[in-house]
Each structure stands twice: as C-alpha cells, then as structure tokens.
C-alpha positions as CSV (number, residue, x, y, z in Angstrom):
1,M,2.5,30.4,1.6
2,E,2.8,31.2,-2.0
3,N,0.2,29.0,-3.6
4,E,-1.2,30.5,-6.8
5,V,-4.2,28.4,-7.8
6,V,-4.1,27.4,-11.5
7,E,-7.2,25.1,-11.5
8,K,-10.4,24.7,-9.5
9,V,-12.3,21.4,-9.1
10,H,-15.3,20.2,-7.2
11,C,-13.7,16.9,-6.1
12,L,-10.0,16.1,-6.0
13,I,-8.9,12.5,-5.3
14,I,-5.4,11.8,-4.3
15,G,-4.3,8.2,-4.9
16,S,-5.3,5.4,-7.2
17,G,-5.7,2.1,-5.4
18,P,-9.1,0.5,-4.8
19,A,-10.2,3.3,-2.5
20,G,-9.3,6.1,-4.9
21,Y,-10.7,4.5,-8.0
22,T,-13.9,3.5,-6.3
23,A,-14.3,7.0,-5.0
24,A,-13.8,8.3,-8.6
25,I,-16.5,5.9,-9.9
26,Y,-19.0,7.1,-7.4
27,A,-18.1,10.8,-7.7
28,A,-18.2,10.7,-11.5
29,R,-21.7,9.1,-11.4
30,A,-22.8,11.8,-9.1
31,N,-21.7,14.5,-11.5
32,M,-19.0,15.8,-9.2
33,K,-16.5,15.8,-12.1
34,P,-13.7,14.2,-10.0
35,V,-10.0,14.8,-10.9
36,L,-7.8,11.9,-9.7
37,Y,-4.0,12.0,-9.4
38,Q,-2.5,8.6,-9.4
39,G,0.4,9.3,-7.1
40,I,3.8,7.6,-7.0
41,Q,2.4,4.1,-7.4
42,P,-0.5,4.1,-9.9
43,G,-2.8,1.2,-8.8
44,G,-1.5,1.2,-5.3
45,Q,-0.3,-1.9,-3.4
46,L,-2.3,-4.3,-5.6
47,T,0.1,-3.7,-8.4
48,I,2.7,-5.6,-6.4
49,T,0.3,-8.4,-5.5
50,T,-0.1,-11.7,-7.3
51,E,-3.3,-13.8,-7.2
52,V,-6.2,-12.0,-5.6
53,E,-8.6,-14.7,-4.5
54,N,-10.8,-12.9,-1.9
55,Y,-12.2,-10.0,-3.9
56,P,-15.9,-10.7,-4.7
57,G,-16.8,-11.1,-8.4
58,Y,-13.7,-13.0,-9.5
59,P,-14.6,-16.7,-9.0
60,E,-11.3,-17.9,-10.5
61,G,-9.2,-15.1,-8.8
62,I,-7.4,-12.4,-10.6
63,Q,-3.9,-10.9,-10.7
64,G,-3.7,-7.7,-8.7
65,P,-2.3,-5.5,-11.5
66,E,-5.0,-6.7,-13.9
67,M,-7.7,-5.9,-11.4
68,M,-6.4,-2.4,-10.9
69,V,-6.5,-1.9,-14.7
70,H,-10.2,-2.8,-14.5
71,F,-10.7,-0.3,-11.7
72,E,-9.0,2.5,-13.7
73,K,-10.9,1.7,-16.9
74,Q,-14.2,1.7,-15.1
75,A,-13.5,5.1,-13.4
76,A,-12.4,6.6,-16.7
77,R,-15.6,5.2,-18.5
78,M,-17.7,7.0,-15.8
79,G,-16.0,10.2,-16.6
80,A,-13.3,10.6,-14.0
81,D,-10.3,12.8,-15.1
82,I,-7.4,10.5,-14.3
83,R,-3.9,12.0,-14.3
84,F,-0.3,11.2,-13.6
85,G,1.1,13.3,-10.7
86,L,1.9,13.3,-7.1
87,A,0.4,15.5,-4.4
88,T,3.4,17.2,-2.7
89,N,1.9,19.9,-0.4
90,V,-1.5,21.0,1.0
91,D,-3.0,24.2,2.4
92,F,-6.2,23.5,4.4
93,T,-6.4,26.9,6.1
94,G,-9.5,28.1,4.3
95,P,-13.0,26.7,3.5
96,V,-11.7,25.8,0.0
97,H,-8.8,23.3,0.1
98,K,-5.5,23.7,-1.9
99,V,-3.3,20.9,-3.0
100,Q,0.0,21.2,-4.8
101,I,0.9,18.7,-7.5
102,D,4.5,17.7,-8.3
103,E,5.8,20.7,-6.3
104,D,4.5,22.9,-9.1
105,K,0.9,23.8,-9.7
106,W,-1.8,24.3,-7.1
107,I,-5.4,23.0,-7.4
108,E,-8.3,24.4,-5.4
109,A,-10.9,21.8,-4.5
110,D,-14.3,22.0,-2.8
111,T,-13.7,18.5,-1.5
112,V,-10.6,16.4,-1.2
113,I,-10.6,12.6,-0.9
114,I,-7.3,11.2,0.4
115,S,-6.6,7.7,-0.7
116,T,-2.8,7.7,-0.7
117,G,-2.5,4.2,0.8
118,A,0.6,2.8,2.6
119,S,4.1,1.9,1.7
120,A,6.4,-1.0,2.6
121,K,8.6,-0.8,5.7
122,W,12.3,-1.6,5.6
123,L,14.6,-3.1,8.2
124,G,16.9,-0.1,8.2
125,L,20.1,-2.0,7.5
126,E,22.9,-0.3,5.6
127,S,23.3,-3.4,3.4
128,E,19.6,-3.5,2.7
129,Q,19.8,0.0,1.2
130,R,23.1,-0.6,-0.6
131,L,21.8,-3.8,-2.2
132,N,18.3,-2.6,-2.9
133,G,17.6,-3.5,-6.6
134,Y,20.6,-5.9,-6.6
135,G,18.8,-8.8,-4.9
136,V,17.0,-6.9,-2.1
137,S,13.4,-6.1,-2.8
138,A,10.1,-5.4,-1.1
139,C,8.1,-6.9,-3.9
140,A,8.4,-10.6,-4.5
141,V,5.8,-10.4,-7.3
142,C,7.8,-7.8,-9.2
143,D,11.2,-9.4,-8.7
144,G,10.8,-13.1,-7.9
145,F,11.0,-14.1,-11.5
146,F,14.6,-13.0,-11.7
147,F,15.5,-15.6,-9.1
148,R,13.8,-18.6,-10.6
149,G,15.7,-21.8,-9.7
150,K,17.7,-20.1,-6.9
151,E,17.5,-20.0,-3.1
152,V,15.9,-16.8,-1.7
153,A,15.1,-15.4,1.8
154,I,12.0,-13.5,3.0
155,I,11.5,-11.8,6.3
156,G,8.1,-11.2,7.9
157,A,5.3,-12.9,9.9
158,G,2.0,-11.5,8.4
159,D,-0.3,-12.6,5.6
160,T,1.7,-10.7,3.0
161,A,4.9,-12.4,4.1
162,C,3.2,-15.8,3.9
163,E,1.6,-15.1,0.5
164,E,4.9,-13.9,-0.9
165,A,6.7,-16.9,0.6
166,V,4.2,-19.3,-1.1
167,Y,4.5,-17.3,-4.4
168,L,8.3,-17.5,-4.2
169,S,8.2,-21.3,-3.5
170,K,6.8,-21.8,-7.0
171,L,9.9,-20.1,-8.5
172,A,12.8,-20.7,-6.1
173,T,14.4,-24.0,-5.1
174,T,14.2,-23.1,-1.4
175,V,12.5,-20.2,0.4
176,H,14.2,-19.3,3.8
177,M,11.5,-17.5,5.8
178,I,12.8,-15.5,8.8
179,V,10.3,-14.9,11.6
180,R,11.3,-12.7,14.6
181,K,9.0,-14.5,17.0
182,G,8.0,-18.1,17.7
183,E,5.0,-19.8,16.1
184,D,2.6,-18.3,18.7
185,G,3.7,-14.8,17.7
186,M,3.0,-15.1,14.0
187,K,0.6,-12.5,12.8
188,A,-0.7,-14.3,9.7
189,S,-4.1,-15.8,9.5
190,K,-4.2,-19.6,10.3
191,V,-5.0,-20.5,6.7
192,M,-1.8,-18.7,5.5
193,Q,0.3,-20.2,8.2
194,D,-0.9,-23.6,7.3
195,R,-0.2,-23.0,3.7
196,V,3.4,-22.0,4.5
197,K,3.9,-25.0,6.8
198,S,2.6,-27.4,4.2
199,T,4.8,-26.1,1.4
200,P,7.9,-28.4,1.4
201,N,10.5,-26.0,0.0
202,I,9.7,-23.2,2.6
203,K,12.1,-23.4,5.6
204,V,11.0,-21.3,8.5
205,Y,13.5,-19.9,11.0
206,W,11.6,-19.1,14.2
207,N,12.8,-16.5,16.8
208,S,15.3,-15.2,14.3
209,E,16.4,-11.7,13.1
210,T,18.4,-10.5,10.2
211,V,21.9,-9.3,11.2
212,E,23.2,-8.4,7.7
213,I,22.6,-9.0,4.0
214,L,25.9,-10.0,2.5
215,G,27.3,-9.4,-1.0
216,E,29.5,-6.8,-2.6
217,H,27.6,-6.0,-5.8
218,K,24.6,-8.4,-5.4
219,V,23.1,-10.5,-2.6
220,D,24.9,-13.7,-2.1
221,S,23.8,-14.6,1.5
222,V,22.1,-13.4,4.6
223,K,23.4,-13.6,8.2
224,I,20.7,-14.3,10.8
225,K,20.7,-14.7,14.6
226,N,18.5,-16.8,16.8
227,N,17.0,-14.6,19.6
228,I,17.0,-17.4,22.1
229,S,20.3,-19.2,21.6
230,H,22.0,-16.1,20.1
231,E,23.7,-18.4,17.5
232,E,24.4,-16.9,14.1
233,Q,24.3,-18.6,10.8
234,T,24.9,-17.5,7.2
235,I,22.4,-18.8,4.6
236,P,23.5,-18.6,0.9
237,V,20.7,-16.9,-1.0
238,S,20.5,-14.9,-4.2
239,A,17.7,-12.6,-3.1
240,F,16.3,-11.1,0.1
241,F,12.6,-10.0,0.2
242,V,11.3,-7.7,2.9
243,A,7.6,-8.2,4.0
244,I,7.4,-6.6,7.5
245,G,4.5,-4.3,7.1
246,H,3.6,-0.9,5.9
247,Q,3.4,2.7,6.9
248,P,0.7,5.2,5.8
249,N,1.5,7.7,3.1
250,S,0.3,10.7,5.1
251,D,3.4,12.9,5.6
252,I,2.1,15.9,3.6
253,F,-1.0,16.0,5.8
254,K,0.8,16.2,9.1
255,G,-0.1,19.3,11.0
256,W,-3.4,19.5,9.2
257,L,-5.2,16.3,9.9
258,E,-5.6,14.3,13.1
259,M,-3.6,11.1,13.0
260,D,-2.7,8.3,15.4
261,E,0.9,7.8,16.7
262,T,1.9,5.9,13.6
263,G,0.5,8.4,11.0
264,Y,-2.8,6.8,10.1
265,I,-5.4,9.5,9.4
266,Q,-8.2,9.4,11.9
267,T,-11.7,9.6,10.6
268,I,-15.0,10.0,12.5
269,P,-16.2,6.5,13.2
270,G,-18.7,5.3,10.6
271,T,-17.7,8.0,8.1
272,S,-14.7,9.0,6.0
273,K,-14.7,12.5,7.5
274,T,-11.5,14.0,8.9
275,N,-11.2,16.8,11.4
276,I,-11.4,19.3,8.5
277,A,-14.7,19.8,6.8
278,G,-14.6,18.8,3.1
279,V,-11.6,16.6,3.5
280,F,-12.2,12.8,3.5
281,A,-9.9,9.8,3.9
282,A,-10.3,6.3,2.5
283,G,-8.4,3.1,2.2
284,D,-5.1,2.0,3.9
285,V,-4.1,5.6,4.8
286,Q,-6.8,5.5,7.5
287,D,-7.2,1.8,8.0
288,K,-4.6,-0.1,10.0
289,I,-6.9,-2.9,11.0
290,Y,-8.4,-4.5,7.9
291,R,-6.2,-3.3,5.1
292,Q,-8.0,-5.3,2.4
293,A,-8.8,-4.3,-1.2
294,V,-12.5,-4.8,-0.6
295,T,-12.6,-2.7,2.6
296,A,-10.5,0.0,0.8
297,A,-13.0,0.0,-2.0
298,G,-15.9,0.2,0.4
299,S,-14.3,3.2,2.2
300,G,-13.7,4.9,-1.2
301,C,-17.5,4.6,-1.8
302,M,-18.2,6.1,1.6
303,A,-15.8,9.0,0.9
304,A,-17.5,9.8,-2.4
305,L,-21.0,9.7,-0.8
306,D,-19.8,11.8,2.1
307,A,-18.2,14.3,-0.3
308,E,-21.4,14.4,-2.4
309,R,-23.5,15.2,0.7
310,Y,-21.0,17.9,1.7
311,L,-21.2,19.5,-1.7
312,S,-25.0,19.3,-1.8
313,E,-25.2,21.0,1.6
314,K,-22.9,23.8,0.3
315,G,-25.1,24.1,-2.8
316,V,-22.1,23.4,-5.1
317,V,-23.4,20.2,-6.9
C-alpha cells in the first residue's frame, strides 16, 4: 500500500457528532492536540433532527443543528483542530495508525478515535432512488418545510419515524404513516406511539408495505399493500419520507476491526477499545442499542480518556 505520510498527530478523531466533538473536548483539555475531521455530514445525525428535549442542560429543549454548533464551538475553544474532510482509507498494520483523508493525504496517528456514526437506510425501490430529491427524502426536518399545506407519507415504526411524523403533522395537512407490522410490532417507545395516535392528522396504515412511489418528475402518490388482506391502494401525496433505521458508517474499517454481522464496530465491554491497540470507537458506529446523543457523548468521553491512558502508557503525552 502506497501511503506516504504527510502529517503526524497524537490523536486523530474521525467524525463530528456528539461522540466526536465530546472526544475532541476531552482530548484537547488533556493536551493531546486532537485533529478532528468532520466527515461527510458535519454535526452527524443531529443536524437532521428537530427539537431535542432529552439532552441534559437544555430545560426548554434545543434544535439539533444548533446544539451541534455549540458542541463544535466548545471543542474549538478547547483547542481542537477541526477540519473539513472525509476519511477514505486506513492502514492499521503497524503500531502507529495511518488514515487517508479525501483519497489524498495520509495522516499518521498515535491514537485514532472512530466516531463516524450511522446513516439512514433506504427501501431499495427504483422509484425511491429516481425521485430522491424530488419529493423522496430521509430527512423530514430538512425537507418538510417544502411540503407545507400538502399531504405527505412517512414509512417507519421506530422513535425517529414517530418524531418525524409528529413534526410533519405541524406542516402537512395529513401525514400518512406506513407501518409494516401491527400495533404490537411497533418499535417506538410508548410515549412516542401515544403522541402519534393522539395527533389527529396522522393516519397510520398498519401491516402495510410500500409497493411503489409514483410520479414522473416528482412524487404525486404512493402505492401500498396490506400484508394481511393483500389489498393495494394508492394514496395521493407530495412527499415520501423514509425513516426505517440506520446502518453504521464503518465500511473503511472492514478487515481491520472486529464488527458484528451488521457492521457495528465491537468494543471491549466497559471501554471504547477495539481489537487494535490505540484505535477506539465511540457513538453510533459501535452502539446499536441506545443510539442517543447523550450516550454518544458519554462514549466520546470514554474514548478520549482511554486514548489518553494509552498515550501515557506509551510515554507519548
């Protein structure tokens, strides 16, 4: 592998959600001189989240993007070197770890903290791909405004789908929520299910799947099928929002780090340590259970402390 190193750092942080920025805050305060690359989605998934009501310290709640601006400013004030750029390759063969940025320059790091998060899953329909950006979206918060006063559809059964359905209900005339299973199979927390059911302009279609998203140049309707009766119906909508879960952004680490069957990086329980010494993982890239901003931030703290101990033992910092 040709990987000429052009820069050497003590602590390289890949990703800029709550985990990455928290790791940067702690690492900077420990004089580890962290360099953080923000990745393809600076701020992570919270930049496509509306009201955050469950993060401590914000009694009135806060918008997700605004909170991530606060995180970034705090990390920068502590001295973290925050940069635009995407990690595109790694070489973990030696005791010092190499990471390629933007398929161009290589950085050599004594420690690497991986906080690359997770990305939205899609249904895999041809029409979904063709109409993406023309009424199909995985971000109700980003695009809901464009469909104010119109009817929209959303598919999903978890907390995110419920949160986005409620958000859309404040903009759209009707939100058609498509749920693959019955009420007993809904993944969302009870409080979010109750919120959906008590919102008058959200209509839930239980035991239903999306057959096709219809429209030539923009979404004009969605065809769904009931899994029990097998009856199909076409619902006129102007937008179709996908909220069916996420997959970890861990592809470039495959073959290097131990992962579960779905690609979540496995860490030693109670730590952020991976199977490679000096490489740590934090946030949603290694957490498929909790996946909350506060737990991601907590694991970012753990990763920085683990990295600091590792560097101290090596006599680097």
